[in-house]
Structures are given as structure tokens and as C-alpha cells.
N, CA, C and O atoms as CSV, one atom per row, in Angstrom:
chain,resi,resn,atom,element,x,y,z
A,1,MET,N,N,56.946,-17.689,10.688
A,1,MET,CA,C,55.801,-17.416,11.093
A,1,MET,C,C,54.726,-18.443,10.315
A,1,MET,O,O,54.540,-18.160,9.131
A,2,ASP,N,N,53.948,-19.681,10.873
A,2,ASP,CA,C,53.212,-20.549,10.174
A,2,ASP,C,C,51.983,-19.801,10.520
A,2,ASP,O,O,51.632,-19.365,11.616
A,3,LEU,N,N,51.172,-19.715,8.920
A,3,LEU,CA,C,49.855,-19.334,9.108
A,3,LEU,C,C,49.236,-20.458,8.257
A,3,LEU,O,O,49.505,-20.721,7.085
A,4,LEU,N,N,48.150,-21.214,9.257
A,4,LEU,CA,C,47.506,-22.575,8.830
A,4,LEU,C,C,46.066,-21.731,8.860
A,4,LEU,O,O,45.584,-21.405,9.944
A,5,ILE,N,N,45.175,-21.279,7.147
A,5,ILE,CA,C,44.169,-20.498,7.022
A,5,ILE,C,C,43.727,-21.573,6.568
A,5,ILE,O,O,44.382,-22.322,5.844
A,6,LEU,N,N,42.029,-21.862,7.115
A,6,LEU,CA,C,41.298,-22.510,6.582
A,6,LEU,C,C,40.048,-22.230,6.915
A,6,LEU,O,O,39.812,-21.684,7.992
A,7,ARG,N,N,39.042,-22.569,6.024
A,7,ARG,CA,C,36.995,-21.924,5.476
A,7,ARG,C,C,36.560,-22.558,6.354
A,7,ARG,O,O,36.782,-23.745,6.114
A,8,HIS,N,N,35.908,-22.394,7.515
A,8,HIS,CA,C,35.244,-22.948,8.163
A,8,HIS,C,C,34.283,-23.903,6.661
A,8,HIS,O,O,34.152,-23.851,5.438
A,9,GLY,N,N,33.830,-24.695,7.866
A,9,GLY,CA,C,33.322,-25.885,7.228
A,9,GLY,C,C,32.073,-25.964,6.187
A,9,GLY,O,O,31.823,-24.837,5.758
A,10,GLU,N,N,31.308,-26.861,5.712
A,10,GLU,CA,C,29.617,-26.694,4.831
A,10,GLU,C,C,29.135,-26.123,6.473
A,10,GLU,O,O,29.265,-26.220,7.693
A,11,ALA,N,N,28.681,-25.665,5.658
A,11,ALA,CA,C,27.472,-24.672,6.657
A,11,ALA,C,C,25.988,-24.271,6.103
A,11,ALA,O,O,25.258,-23.284,6.190
A,12,GLY,N,N,25.905,-26.083,5.234
A,12,GLY,CA,C,24.358,-25.335,4.563
A,12,GLY,C,C,24.126,-23.959,3.929
A,12,GLY,O,O,25.019,-23.111,3.925
A,13,ARG,N,N,22.707,-23.711,3.303
A,13,ARG,CA,C,22.069,-22.072,2.782
A,13,ARG,C,C,23.139,-21.388,3.456
A,13,ARG,O,O,23.460,-21.354,4.644
A,14,HIS,N,N,23.908,-20.526,1.803
A,14,HIS,CA,C,23.586,-18.964,2.633
A,14,HIS,C,C,22.004,-18.054,2.323
A,14,HIS,O,O,21.027,-18.112,1.576
A,15,SER,N,N,22.511,-17.289,3.365
A,15,SER,CA,C,21.365,-16.513,3.318
A,15,SER,C,C,21.872,-15.163,3.581
A,15,SER,O,O,23.049,-15.033,3.915
A,16,LEU,N,N,20.886,-13.860,3.431
A,16,LEU,CA,C,21.324,-12.639,3.092
A,16,LEU,C,C,20.803,-12.676,4.615
A,16,LEU,O,O,21.797,-12.663,5.342
A,17,SER,N,N,19.768,-12.713,5.274
A,17,SER,CA,C,19.235,-12.509,6.075
A,17,SER,C,C,19.674,-11.954,7.444
A,17,SER,O,O,20.293,-12.921,7.888
A,18,PRO,N,N,19.738,-10.983,8.399
A,18,PRO,CA,C,20.762,-10.418,9.634
A,18,PRO,C,C,20.639,-12.029,10.041
A,18,PRO,O,O,21.322,-12.350,9.068
A,19,GLY,N,N,20.321,-13.395,10.706
A,19,GLY,CA,C,20.876,-14.574,10.796
A,19,GLY,C,C,21.671,-15.505,10.325
A,19,GLY,O,O,21.964,-16.636,10.714
A,20,ASP,N,N,21.968,-14.874,9.449
A,20,ASP,CA,C,23.647,-15.630,8.215
A,20,ASP,C,C,24.534,-15.755,9.782
A,20,ASP,O,O,25.229,-16.768,9.854
A,21,SER,N,N,24.558,-15.038,10.737
A,21,SER,CA,C,25.690,-15.160,11.620
A,21,SER,C,C,25.265,-16.462,12.592
A,21,SER,O,O,25.904,-16.834,13.576
A,22,LYS,N,N,24.748,-16.713,12.376
A,22,LYS,CA,C,24.536,-17.944,13.509
A,22,LYS,C,C,23.785,-19.269,12.810
A,22,LYS,O,O,22.993,-20.132,13.187
A,23,ARG,N,N,24.852,-18.759,10.949
A,23,ARG,CA,C,24.069,-20.667,11.367
A,23,ARG,C,C,25.401,-21.544,10.983
A,23,ARG,O,O,26.381,-21.233,10.305
A,24,SER,N,N,25.047,-22.829,11.712
A,24,SER,CA,C,26.164,-23.587,12.135
A,24,SER,C,C,26.322,-24.714,10.872
A,24,SER,O,O,25.606,-24.935,9.896
A,25,LEU,N,N,27.919,-25.478,11.463
A,25,LEU,CA,C,27.884,-26.640,10.491
A,25,LEU,C,C,27.178,-27.535,10.413
A,25,LEU,O,O,26.524,-27.915,11.384
A,26,THR,N,N,27.118,-28.175,9.102
A,26,THR,CA,C,26.136,-28.970,8.694
A,26,THR,C,C,26.977,-29.839,9.344
A,26,THR,O,O,28.040,-29.468,9.842
A,27,SER,N,N,26.264,-31.856,9.397
A,27,SER,CA,C,26.659,-33.021,10.158
A,27,SER,C,C,28.250,-33.158,9.218
A,27,SER,O,O,29.296,-33.703,9.572
A,28,GLU,N,N,27.845,-32.264,7.622
A,28,GLU,CA,C,28.676,-33.320,6.792
A,28,GLU,C,C,30.265,-32.242,6.804
A,28,GLU,O,O,31.387,-32.656,6.512
A,29,GLY,N,N,29.858,-30.622,7.287
A,29,GLY,CA,C,30.654,-30.129,7.492
A,29,GLY,C,C,31.751,-29.943,8.425
A,29,GLY,O,O,32.709,-29.169,8.442
A,30,GLN,N,N,31.162,-31.286,9.546
A,30,GLN,CA,C,31.525,-31.615,10.780
A,30,GLN,C,C,32.352,-32.292,10.626
A,30,GLN,O,O,33.224,-32.224,11.492
A,31,GLN,N,N,32.541,-33.172,9.639
A,31,GLN,CA,C,33.060,-34.461,9.699
A,31,GLN,C,C,34.454,-34.454,8.529
A,31,GLN,O,O,35.283,-35.331,8.287
A,32,GLU,N,N,34.226,-32.689,7.812
A,32,GLU,CA,C,35.078,-32.516,7.258
A,32,GLU,C,C,36.223,-32.298,7.191
A,32,GLU,O,O,37.310,-32.632,6.718
A,33,ILE,N,N,35.289,-31.141,8.254
A,33,ILE,CA,C,37.351,-30.611,9.462
A,33,ILE,C,C,37.519,-31.586,10.292
A,33,ILE,O,O,38.607,-31.725,10.850
A,34,ALA,N,N,36.664,-32.283,10.482
A,34,ALA,CA,C,37.219,-33.511,12.018
A,34,ALA,C,C,38.451,-34.173,11.057
A,34,ALA,O,O,39.557,-34.468,11.510
A,35,ASP,N,N,38.039,-34.351,9.619
A,35,ASP,CA,C,39.252,-35.799,9.245
A,35,ASP,C,C,40.421,-34.506,8.912
A,35,ASP,O,O,41.571,-34.837,9.203
A,36,LEU,N,N,40.305,-33.418,8.475
A,36,LEU,CA,C,41.270,-32.023,8.437
A,36,LEU,C,C,41.745,-32.211,10.006
A,36,LEU,O,O,42.964,-32.348,10.111
A,37,SER,N,N,41.330,-32.229,10.704
A,37,SER,CA,C,41.858,-32.039,12.706
A,37,SER,C,C,43.084,-33.211,12.086
A,37,SER,O,O,44.291,-33.004,12.216
A,38,ASN,N,N,42.546,-34.366,11.450
A,38,ASN,CA,C,43.305,-36.161,11.980
A,38,ASN,C,C,44.273,-35.216,10.895
A,38,ASN,O,O,45.322,-34.942,11.479
A,39,GLY,N,N,44.252,-34.758,9.796
A,39,GLY,CA,C,45.476,-35.026,9.273
A,39,GLY,C,C,46.644,-33.259,9.575
A,39,GLY,O,O,47.711,-32.955,9.041
A,40,LEU,N,N,46.201,-32.851,10.127
A,40,LEU,CA,C,46.972,-31.786,11.065
A,40,LEU,C,C,47.512,-32.548,12.370
A,40,LEU,O,O,48.588,-32.241,12.885
A,41,LYS,N,N,46.649,-33.607,12.885
A,41,LYS,CA,C,47.080,-34.233,14.264
A,41,LYS,C,C,48.804,-34.771,13.566
A,41,LYS,O,O,49.939,-34.484,13.946
A,42,SER,N,N,48.148,-35.923,12.056
A,42,SER,CA,C,49.075,-36.801,12.002
A,42,SER,C,C,50.759,-35.705,11.151
A,42,SER,O,O,51.732,-36.403,10.867
A,43,LEU,N,N,50.844,-34.489,10.928
A,43,LEU,CA,C,51.631,-34.456,10.820
A,43,LEU,C,C,52.749,-33.736,12.060
A,43,LEU,O,O,53.905,-33.357,11.870
A,44,GLY,N,N,51.965,-33.709,13.325
A,44,GLY,CA,C,52.324,-33.706,14.476
A,44,GLY,C,C,52.218,-31.614,14.437
A,44,GLY,O,O,53.121,-30.871,14.822
A,45,ILE,N,N,50.908,-31.186,13.883
A,45,ILE,CA,C,51.104,-29.769,14.028
A,45,ILE,C,C,50.753,-29.231,15.309
A,45,ILE,O,O,49.669,-29.703,15.651
A,46,LYS,N,N,51.256,-28.379,16.221
A,46,LYS,CA,C,50.973,-27.726,17.382
A,46,LYS,C,C,51.199,-26.601,17.152
A,46,LYS,O,O,52.076,-25.937,16.600
A,47,LEU,N,N,49.700,-26.369,17.969
A,47,LEU,CA,C,49.415,-24.876,17.565
A,47,LEU,C,C,50.667,-23.462,18.658
A,47,LEU,O,O,51.708,-23.703,19.270
A,48,ASP,N,N,50.152,-22.518,18.529
A,48,ASP,CA,C,50.275,-21.048,19.501
A,48,ASP,C,C,49.532,-20.326,19.615
A,48,ASP,O,O,49.257,-19.755,20.670
A,49,SER,N,N,48.993,-20.157,18.510
A,49,SER,CA,C,47.755,-19.127,18.895
A,49,SER,C,C,46.597,-19.708,17.343
A,49,SER,O,O,46.812,-20.122,16.204
A,50,VAL,N,N,45.409,-19.420,18.168
A,50,VAL,CA,C,43.917,-19.796,17.293
A,50,VAL,C,C,43.120,-18.367,16.868
A,50,VAL,O,O,43.053,-17.525,17.764
A,51,PHE,N,N,42.633,-18.102,15.824
A,51,PHE,CA,C,42.461,-16.790,15.863
A,51,PHE,C,C,40.868,-16.990,14.368
A,51,PHE,O,O,40.779,-17.283,13.175
A,52,THR,N,N,39.755,-16.511,15.761
A,52,THR,CA,C,38.596,-17.062,14.711
A,52,THR,C,C,37.555,-15.361,13.841
A,52,THR,O,O,37.460,-14.193,14.218
A,53,SER,N,N,36.959,-16.152,12.549
A,53,SER,CA,C,35.588,-15.014,13.203
A,53,SER,C,C,35.285,-15.093,13.900
A,53,SER,O,O,35.765,-15.947,14.646
A,54,PRO,N,N,34.008,-14.139,14.409
A,54,PRO,CA,C,33.127,-14.208,15.391
A,54,PRO,C,C,31.629,-15.062,15.585
A,54,PRO,O,O,30.903,-15.520,16.468
A,55,LEU,N,N,31.754,-14.881,13.638
A,55,LEU,CA,C,30.301,-16.277,13.452
A,55,LEU,C,C,30.776,-17.124,13.336
A,55,LEU,O,O,31.892,-17.340,12.863
A,56,LEU,N,N,29.478,-18.292,14.047
A,56,LEU,CA,C,29.309,-19.343,14.482
A,56,LEU,C,C,29.599,-20.791,13.576
A,56,LEU,O,O,29.491,-21.903,14.093
A,57,ARG,N,N,29.910,-20.617,12.424
A,57,ARG,CA,C,30.767,-21.567,11.525
A,57,ARG,C,C,32.054,-22.187,11.656
A,57,ARG,O,O,32.729,-23.214,11.572
A,58,ALA,N,N,31.972,-20.420,12.022
A,58,ALA,CA,C,33.494,-20.584,12.296
A,58,ALA,C,C,34.753,-21.345,13.150
A,58,ALA,O,O,35.734,-22.079,13.031
A,59,LYS,N,N,33.575,-20.245,14.509
A,59,LYS,CA,C,33.856,-20.889,15.380
A,59,LYS,C,C,33.883,-22.029,16.616
A,59,LYS,O,O,34.441,-22.269,17.686
A,60,GLN,N,N,32.674,-22.657,15.505
A,60,GLN,CA,C,32.334,-23.977,15.369
A,60,GLN,C,C,33.738,-24.474,14.604
A,60,GLN,O,O,34.649,-24.974,15.265
A,61,THR,N,N,33.771,-24.414,14.123
A,61,THR,CA,C,35.491,-25.034,12.822
A,61,THR,C,C,36.737,-24.994,14.188
A,61,THR,O,O,37.436,-25.805,14.796
A,62,ALA,N,N,36.574,-24.065,14.187
A,62,ALA,CA,C,38.252,-23.663,15.564
A,62,ALA,C,C,38.333,-24.756,16.319
A,62,ALA,O,O,39.317,-25.439,16.603
A,63,GLU,N,N,36.564,-24.926,16.792
A,63,GLU,CA,C,37.062,-26.292,18.101
A,63,GLU,C,C,36.829,-27.302,17.581
A,63,GLU,O,O,37.184,-28.415,17.968
A,64,ILE,N,N,36.306,-27.081,16.790
A,64,ILE,CA,C,36.851,-28.937,16.391
A,64,ILE,C,C,38.420,-29.420,16.288
A,64,ILE,O,O,39.049,-30.397,16.694
A,65,VAL,N,N,38.761,-28.118,15.461
A,65,VAL,CA,C,40.078,-28.497,14.491
A,65,VAL,C,C,41.561,-27.988,16.210
A,65,VAL,O,O,42.776,-27.990,16.016
A,66,THR,N,N,40.825,-27.605,17.790
A,66,THR,CA,C,41.566,-27.122,18.634
A,66,THR,C,C,41.413,-28.601,19.767
A,66,THR,O,O,42.469,-28.947,20.296
A,67,LYS,N,N,40.546,-29.160,19.999
A,67,LYS,CA,C,39.890,-30.201,19.950
A,67,LYS,C,C,40.859,-31.605,19.787
A,67,LYS,O,O,41.381,-32.391,20.577
A,68,SER,N,N,40.798,-31.466,18.383
A,68,SER,CA,C,41.704,-32.682,17.962
A,68,SER,C,C,42.953,-32.737,18.014
A,68,SER,O,O,43.576,-33.798,18.059
A,69,LEU,N,N,43.596,-31.323,18.013
A,69,LEU,CA,C,45.102,-31.098,18.597
A,69,LEU,C,C,44.941,-30.740,19.586
A,69,LEU,O,O,45.395,-29.601,19.700
A,70,LYS,N,N,44.420,-31.176,20.629
A,70,LYS,CA,C,44.697,-30.862,22.403
A,70,LYS,C,C,44.935,-29.783,22.557
A,70,LYS,O,O,45.222,-29.446,23.705
A,71,TYR,N,N,44.927,-28.736,21.461
A,71,TYR,CA,C,45.160,-27.026,22.101
A,71,TYR,C,C,44.672,-26.758,23.335
A,71,TYR,O,O,43.524,-27.027,23.689
A,72,LYS,N,N,45.540,-26.211,24.039
A,72,LYS,CA,C,44.952,-25.660,25.624
A,72,LYS,C,C,45.016,-24.477,25.919
A,72,LYS,O,O,44.921,-24.072,27.078
A,73,GLY,N,N,45.325,-23.154,24.102
A,73,GLY,CA,C,45.454,-22.263,24.509
A,73,GLY,C,C,43.599,-21.493,24.017
A,73,GLY,O,O,42.601,-22.051,23.561
A,74,LYS,N,N,43.847,-20.176,24.361
A,74,LYS,CA,C,42.732,-19.535,23.815
A,74,LYS,C,C,42.034,-19.310,22.538
A,74,LYS,O,O,42.709,-18.700,21.709
A,75,ILE,N,N,41.123,-19.572,22.261
A,75,ILE,CA,C,40.725,-19.551,20.395
A,75,ILE,C,C,40.062,-17.900,20.987
A,75,ILE,O,O,39.221,-17.663,21.853
A,76,GLU,N,N,40.722,-17.132,20.247
A,76,GLU,CA,C,40.537,-15.448,20.148
A,76,GLU,C,C,39.492,-15.273,19.076
A,76,GLU,O,O,39.685,-15.585,17.901
A,77,GLU,N,N,38.429,-14.782,19.522
A,77,GLU,CA,C,37.511,-14.159,18.155
A,77,GLU,C,C,38.245,-12.774,17.425
A,77,GLU,O,O,38.721,-11.788,17.987
A,78,ILE,N,N,38.174,-12.999,16.374
A,78,ILE,CA,C,38.747,-11.708,16.179
A,78,ILE,C,C,37.235,-10.746,14.843
A,78,ILE,O,O,36.586,-11.010,13.831
A,79,ILE,N,N,37.400,-9.834,15.647
A,79,ILE,CA,C,35.744,-8.964,14.510
A,79,ILE,C,C,36.812,-8.902,12.889
A,79,ILE,O,O,36.937,-9.716,11.974
A,80,SER,N,N,37.253,-7.916,13.069
A,80,SER,CA,C,38.431,-8.075,11.568
A,80,SER,C,C,38.372,-9.601,10.695
A,80,SER,O,O,38.837,-9.646,9.556
A,81,LEU,N,N,37.818,-10.715,11.279
A,81,LEU,CA,C,38.142,-11.788,10.441
A,81,LEU,C,C,36.503,-11.872,10.071
A,81,LEU,O,O,36.148,-12.899,9.493
A,82,LYS,N,N,35.576,-10.950,10.341
A,82,LYS,CA,C,34.501,-11.309,9.468
A,82,LYS,C,C,34.071,-11.186,7.906
A,82,LYS,O,O,34.811,-10.328,7.424
A,83,PRO,N,N,33.267,-11.637,7.005
A,83,PRO,CA,C,33.421,-11.834,6.170
A,83,PRO,C,C,33.890,-10.062,4.990
A,83,PRO,O,O,34.482,-9.813,3.940
A,84,GLU,N,N,32.977,-9.136,6.319
A,84,GLU,CA,C,33.309,-8.110,5.916
A,84,GLU,C,C,34.375,-6.826,6.586
A,84,GLU,O,O,34.306,-5.599,6.522
A,85,GLY,N,N,35.374,-7.782,7.250
A,85,GLY,CA,C,36.266,-7.128,8.186
A,85,GLY,C,C,37.292,-6.170,7.164
A,85,GLY,O,O,37.364,-5.680,6.037
A,86,ASN,N,N,38.097,-6.318,8.610
A,86,ASN,CA,C,38.682,-5.240,7.562
A,86,ASN,C,C,40.433,-6.238,7.674
A,86,ASN,O,O,40.932,-6.373,8.791
A,87,ARG,N,N,41.162,-6.832,6.413
A,87,ARG,CA,C,42.620,-7.299,6.672
A,87,ARG,C,C,43.700,-6.374,7.600
A,87,ARG,O,O,44.258,-6.622,8.669
A,88,LEU,N,N,43.732,-5.428,6.878
A,88,LEU,CA,C,45.179,-5.098,8.029
A,88,LEU,C,C,44.792,-4.584,8.684
A,88,LEU,O,O,45.350,-3.489,8.737
A,89,GLU,N,N,43.582,-4.749,9.768
A,89,GLU,CA,C,43.714,-4.704,11.591
A,89,GLU,C,C,43.694,-6.030,11.514
A,89,GLU,O,O,44.331,-6.313,12.529
A,90,PHE,N,N,43.318,-7.355,10.863
A,90,PHE,CA,C,43.922,-8.799,11.241
A,90,PHE,C,C,45.339,-8.272,11.205
A,90,PHE,O,O,46.041,-7.880,12.137
A,91,TYR,N,N,45.626,-8.362,9.763
A,91,TYR,CA,C,47.907,-8.537,9.704
A,91,TYR,C,C,47.739,-7.538,10.834
A,91,TYR,O,O,47.809,-8.312,11.789
A,92,SER,N,N,47.554,-6.260,11.393
A,92,SER,CA,C,48.057,-5.587,12.526
A,92,SER,C,C,47.877,-6.409,13.920
A,92,SER,O,O,48.720,-6.066,14.748
A,93,VAL,N,N,46.855,-7.548,14.434
A,93,VAL,CA,C,47.161,-8.475,15.391
A,93,VAL,C,C,48.031,-9.828,14.784
A,93,VAL,O,O,48.000,-10.882,15.418
A,94,LEU,N,N,48.504,-9.757,14.004
A,94,LEU,CA,C,50.026,-10.565,13.649
A,94,LEU,C,C,51.295,-9.955,13.761
A,94,LEU,O,O,52.102,-10.787,14.174
A,95,SER,N,N,51.473,-9.571,13.694
A,95,SER,CA,C,52.235,-8.338,13.834
A,95,SER,C,C,52.711,-8.182,15.281
A,95,SER,O,O,53.748,-7.601,15.600
A,96,THR,N,N,52.049,-8.626,15.926
A,96,THR,CA,C,52.399,-9.059,17.708
A,96,THR,C,C,52.565,-10.139,18.143
A,96,THR,O,O,52.702,-10.541,19.298
A,97,LEU,N,N,52.549,-10.771,16.925
A,97,LEU,CA,C,53.190,-12.607,17.127
A,97,LEU,C,C,54.500,-12.451,17.180
A,97,LEU,O,O,55.009,-11.458,16.660
A,98,LYS,N,N,55.300,-13.453,17.848
A,98,LYS,CA,C,56.623,-14.289,18.388
A,98,LYS,C,C,56.474,-14.634,16.514
A,98,LYS,O,O,55.349,-14.777,16.035
A,99,GLN,N,N,57.570,-14.720,15.738
A,99,GLN,CA,C,57.601,-15.061,13.626
A,99,GLN,C,C,57.850,-16.306,13.657
A,99,GLN,O,O,57.678,-16.984,12.644
A,100,ASP,N,N,58.442,-17.018,15.179
A,100,ASP,CA,C,58.056,-19.276,15.077
A,100,ASP,C,C,56.645,-19.652,15.565
A,100,ASP,O,O,56.174,-20.737,15.907
A,101,SER,N,N,56.069,-18.299,15.482
A,101,SER,CA,C,54.817,-18.942,15.376
A,101,SER,C,C,54.259,-20.172,15.042
A,101,SER,O,O,54.762,-20.755,14.082
A,102,VAL,N,N,53.324,-20.696,15.627
A,102,VAL,CA,C,52.256,-21.420,14.422
A,102,VAL,C,C,50.678,-21.396,14.426
A,102,VAL,O,O,50.028,-22.208,15.085
A,103,VAL,N,N,50.199,-20.573,13.776
A,103,VAL,CA,C,48.987,-20.085,14.042
A,103,VAL,C,C,48.025,-20.091,13.047
A,103,VAL,O,O,48.329,-19.825,11.885
A,104,LEU,N,N,46.370,-20.496,13.536
A,104,LEU,CA,C,45.068,-21.274,12.504
A,104,LEU,C,C,44.593,-20.261,12.586
A,104,LEU,O,O,44.800,-19.694,13.658
A,105,VAL,N,N,43.876,-19.635,11.717
A,105,VAL,CA,C,43.194,-19.034,10.874
A,105,VAL,C,C,41.604,-19.053,10.470
A,105,VAL,O,O,41.335,-19.085,9.270
A,106,VAL,N,N,40.686,-19.036,11.303
A,106,VAL,CA,C,39.271,-19.406,10.602
A,106,VAL,C,C,39.003,-18.697,10.382
A,106,VAL,O,O,39.299,-17.665,10.984
A,107,GLY,N,N,38.198,-18.749,9.289
A,107,GLY,CA,C,37.267,-17.608,8.429
A,107,GLY,C,C,36.153,-18.013,7.165
A,107,GLY,O,O,35.564,-19.088,7.045
A,108,HIS,N,N,36.048,-16.666,6.159
A,108,HIS,CA,C,35.297,-16.822,5.318
A,108,HIS,C,C,36.000,-16.822,3.934
A,108,HIS,O,O,37.187,-16.511,4.025
A,109,GLU,N,N,35.543,-17.108,2.599
A,109,GLU,CA,C,35.442,-16.695,1.482
A,109,GLU,C,C,34.814,-15.515,1.064
A,109,GLU,O,O,33.611,-15.421,1.308
A,110,PRO,N,N,35.512,-14.379,0.349
A,110,PRO,CA,C,36.425,-14.277,-0.130
A,110,PRO,C,C,37.701,-13.735,0.876
A,110,PRO,O,O,38.909,-13.627,0.667
A,111,TYR,N,N,37.030,-13.511,1.809
A,111,TYR,CA,C,38.085,-12.792,2.307
A,111,TYR,C,C,39.463,-13.545,2.825
A,111,TYR,O,O,40.441,-12.808,2.697
A,112,LEU,N,N,39.667,-14.426,3.202
A,112,LEU,CA,C,40.700,-16.012,3.265
A,112,LEU,C,C,41.807,-15.621,1.895
A,112,LEU,O,O,42.930,-15.142,2.053
A,113,SER,N,N,41.104,-15.996,0.402
A,113,SER,CA,C,41.698,-15.376,-0.616
A,113,SER,C,C,41.973,-14.958,-1.008
A,113,SER,O,O,42.548,-15.279,-2.048
A,114,GLU,N,N,41.842,-13.747,-0.562
A,114,GLU,CA,C,42.390,-11.963,-0.616
A,114,GLU,C,C,43.604,-11.726,0.118
A,114,GLU,O,O,44.508,-10.996,-0.287
A,115,MET,N,N,43.609,-12.458,1.379
A,115,MET,CA,C,44.379,-12.168,2.407
A,115,MET,C,C,45.724,-13.101,1.487
A,115,MET,O,O,46.532,-12.474,0.802
A,116,ILE,N,N,45.781,-14.595,1.609
A,116,ILE,CA,C,46.560,-15.593,0.714
A,116,ILE,C,C,47.435,-14.429,-0.326
A,116,ILE,O,O,48.542,-13.911,-0.182
A,117,SER,N,N,46.326,-14.290,-1.477
A,117,SER,CA,C,46.556,-13.780,-2.520
A,117,SER,C,C,48.043,-11.765,-1.916
A,117,SER,O,O,49.128,-11.446,-2.402
A,118,GLU,N,N,47.506,-11.323,-1.194
A,118,GLU,CA,C,48.331,-10.666,-0.863
A,118,GLU,C,C,49.366,-10.644,-0.057
A,118,GLU,O,O,50.085,-9.663,0.135
A,119,ALA,N,N,49.545,-12.359,0.740
A,119,ALA,CA,C,50.554,-12.114,1.388
A,119,ALA,C,C,51.483,-13.289,0.491
A,119,ALA,O,O,52.257,-13.893,1.234
A,120,ILE,N,N,51.551,-13.743,-1.035
A,120,ILE,CA,C,51.778,-14.455,-1.782
A,120,ILE,C,C,52.334,-13.176,-2.963
A,120,ILE,O,O,53.314,-13.158,-3.708
A,121,SER,N,N,51.579,-12.494,-2.806
A,121,SER,CA,C,52.243,-10.868,-3.897
A,121,SER,C,C,53.608,-10.527,-2.840
A,121,SER,O,O,54.766,-10.790,-3.165
A,122,GLN,N,N,53.284,-10.005,-1.756
A,122,GLN,CA,C,53.979,-9.332,-0.772
A,122,GLN,C,C,55.904,-10.394,-1.152
A,122,GLN,O,O,57.002,-9.956,-1.494
A,123,SER,N,N,55.477,-11.631,-0.892
A,123,SER,CA,C,56.761,-12.530,-0.771
A,123,SER,C,C,57.177,-12.556,-1.723
A,123,SER,O,O,58.395,-12.383,-1.676
A,124,LEU,N,N,56.503,-12.799,-3.434
A,124,LEU,CA,C,56.908,-12.750,-4.506
A,124,LEU,C,C,58.386,-11.200,-5.159
A,124,LEU,O,O,59.420,-11.177,-5.827
A,125,GLN,N,N,57.204,-9.861,-4.125
A,125,GLN,CA,C,57.945,-8.747,-4.298
A,125,GLN,C,C,59.158,-8.825,-3.623
A,125,GLN,O,O,59.852,-7.809,-3.658
A,126,ASN,N,N,59.615,-9.878,-2.964
A,126,ASN,CA,C,60.428,-10.071,-1.584
A,126,ASN,C,C,60.292,-8.938,-0.725
A,126,ASN,O,O,61.064,-8.911,0.234
A,127,LYS,N,N,59.571,-8.098,-0.840
A,127,LYS,CA,C,59.802,-6.541,0.028
A,127,LYS,C,C,58.366,-6.797,1.244
A,127,LYS,O,O,57.302,-6.188,1.137
A,128,PRO,N,N,58.581,-7.527,2.031
A,128,PRO,CA,C,57.692,-8.073,3.219
A,128,PRO,C,C,57.256,-6.649,4.112
A,128,PRO,O,O,57.905,-5.771,4.679
A,129,GLN,N,N,55.986,-6.892,3.936
A,129,GLN,CA,C,55.072,-5.450,4.130
A,129,GLN,C,C,55.440,-5.379,5.514
A,129,GLN,O,O,55.303,-6.505,5.992
A,130,GLU,N,N,55.772,-4.712,6.212
A,130,GLU,CA,C,56.034,-4.091,7.882
A,130,GLU,C,C,54.947,-3.918,8.711
A,130,GLU,O,O,54.086,-3.041,8.769
A,131,GLY,N,N,55.234,-5.330,9.593
A,131,GLY,CA,C,53.711,-5.189,10.694
A,131,GLY,C,C,52.792,-6.668,10.422
A,131,GLY,O,O,52.277,-7.409,11.259
A,132,TRP,N,N,52.813,-6.776,8.846
A,132,TRP,CA,C,52.345,-8.483,8.601
A,132,TRP,C,C,53.273,-9.169,8.631
A,132,TRP,O,O,53.106,-10.216,9.257
A,133,TYR,N,N,54.575,-8.954,8.040
A,133,TYR,CA,C,55.303,-10.041,7.947
A,133,TYR,C,C,55.973,-9.591,9.476
A,133,TYR,O,O,55.723,-10.459,10.312
A,134,GLY,N,N,56.191,-9.274,9.627
A,134,GLY,CA,C,57.540,-7.889,10.638
A,134,GLY,C,C,58.599,-7.975,9.624
A,134,GLY,O,O,58.487,-7.448,8.517
A,135,LYS,N,N,60.001,-8.883,10.145
A,135,LYS,CA,C,60.702,-8.368,8.517
A,135,LYS,C,C,61.103,-9.942,8.089
A,135,LYS,O,O,62.312,-10.042,7.876
A,136,ASP,N,N,60.555,-10.860,7.961
A,136,ASP,CA,C,60.240,-12.215,7.572
A,136,ASP,C,C,59.294,-12.342,7.116
A,136,ASP,O,O,58.368,-11.551,7.294
A,137,THR,N,N,59.217,-13.476,6.312
A,137,THR,CA,C,58.168,-13.411,5.276
A,137,THR,C,C,58.059,-15.029,6.069
A,137,THR,O,O,58.968,-15.615,6.656
A,138,CYS,N,N,56.618,-15.496,5.851
A,138,CYS,CA,C,55.866,-16.528,6.769
A,138,CYS,C,C,55.065,-17.447,5.649
A,138,CYS,O,O,54.342,-17.253,4.672
A,139,ASP,N,N,55.499,-18.311,6.212
A,139,ASP,CA,C,54.780,-19.907,4.730
A,139,ASP,C,C,53.386,-19.481,5.664
A,139,ASP,O,O,52.999,-18.809,6.619
A,140,ILE,N,N,52.786,-20.843,4.123
A,140,ILE,CA,C,51.124,-20.240,4.465
A,140,ILE,C,C,50.878,-22.393,3.909
A,140,ILE,O,O,51.378,-23.291,3.231
A,141,TYR,N,N,49.907,-22.115,4.722
A,141,TYR,CA,C,49.384,-23.426,4.918
A,141,TYR,C,C,48.055,-22.860,4.643
A,141,TYR,O,O,47.586,-21.918,5.283
A,142,THR,N,N,47.133,-23.789,3.141
A,142,THR,CA,C,45.728,-23.122,3.005
A,142,THR,C,C,44.768,-24.383,2.875
A,142,THR,O,O,45.262,-25.348,2.292
A,143,SER,N,N,43.382,-24.516,3.365
A,143,SER,CA,C,42.718,-25.899,2.673
A,143,SER,C,C,41.351,-25.051,2.002
A,143,SER,O,O,40.503,-25.663,1.353
């Protein structure tokens, strides 16, 4: 499985208010993701699945990437990809996919870094965690 792990684009000032989930990408953030998407397109990336946090800035990021890559599938909003989400629940979602899938995951920090750290440590131990990697390890791409 190839995981393309992407933090949402620039979204302006962080807020602790309840409206933080509705923060949208800034124009700079939109351009940043458009540029990144063009890079993925030039590499010939073809997505099989796209998962995003339900927060607006992550959804907008996923939409920019999928439009650029002409992805025809559904962008799936996954509650466990929210900043306070449960990574084990998300790993369970990943475990249902084919091992040769190319998957885009759009989310937030520090969630994504923690997920990458767990994946790397499992890979280095050469003991794939059943349900997260299945029986094989996965390739990880980050931005």
C-alpha cells in the first residue's frame, strides 16, 4: 500500500473557538496545494482511495488534489482523522483496502506525524501490525 500523507494547506490563524473546524484555506494555502498537486500529477500518481478529516481546511485540500489528479472516486470524510481522532480507528479503515492501493490521507498535525512515527517504528521492527499493514509493510510518502 502506498500512503500519501498530506497535512492540509495553510489555513490562517489557529483558534480555540468552536468555529475552528470551519477555518478555510488561505489563498496561499490553496496555491501551495495546487503546486503540490501538479507535482503529484507529473509523477503519474493515480489514487485508489482518498480519506480526509471532516474539517473544512482538510476537505478543501483533498478537493484541490483530487481535481488536479482527475480522481473520480469519492472523497471519504473520516471522523477519526480529526486532530483529536483515534488513529487505531483509522488504521482499521486502512486494513480493509487492497495491499496494492494508492491512498491519499489528508489531516492535521500532530496526528499525521504520530501516525508516520508509528508506521516507521513498526516497519523498523519488521513486525507489521495486523490490521494496520495487513501482512506486508507499506510505503509512506509525506508532504
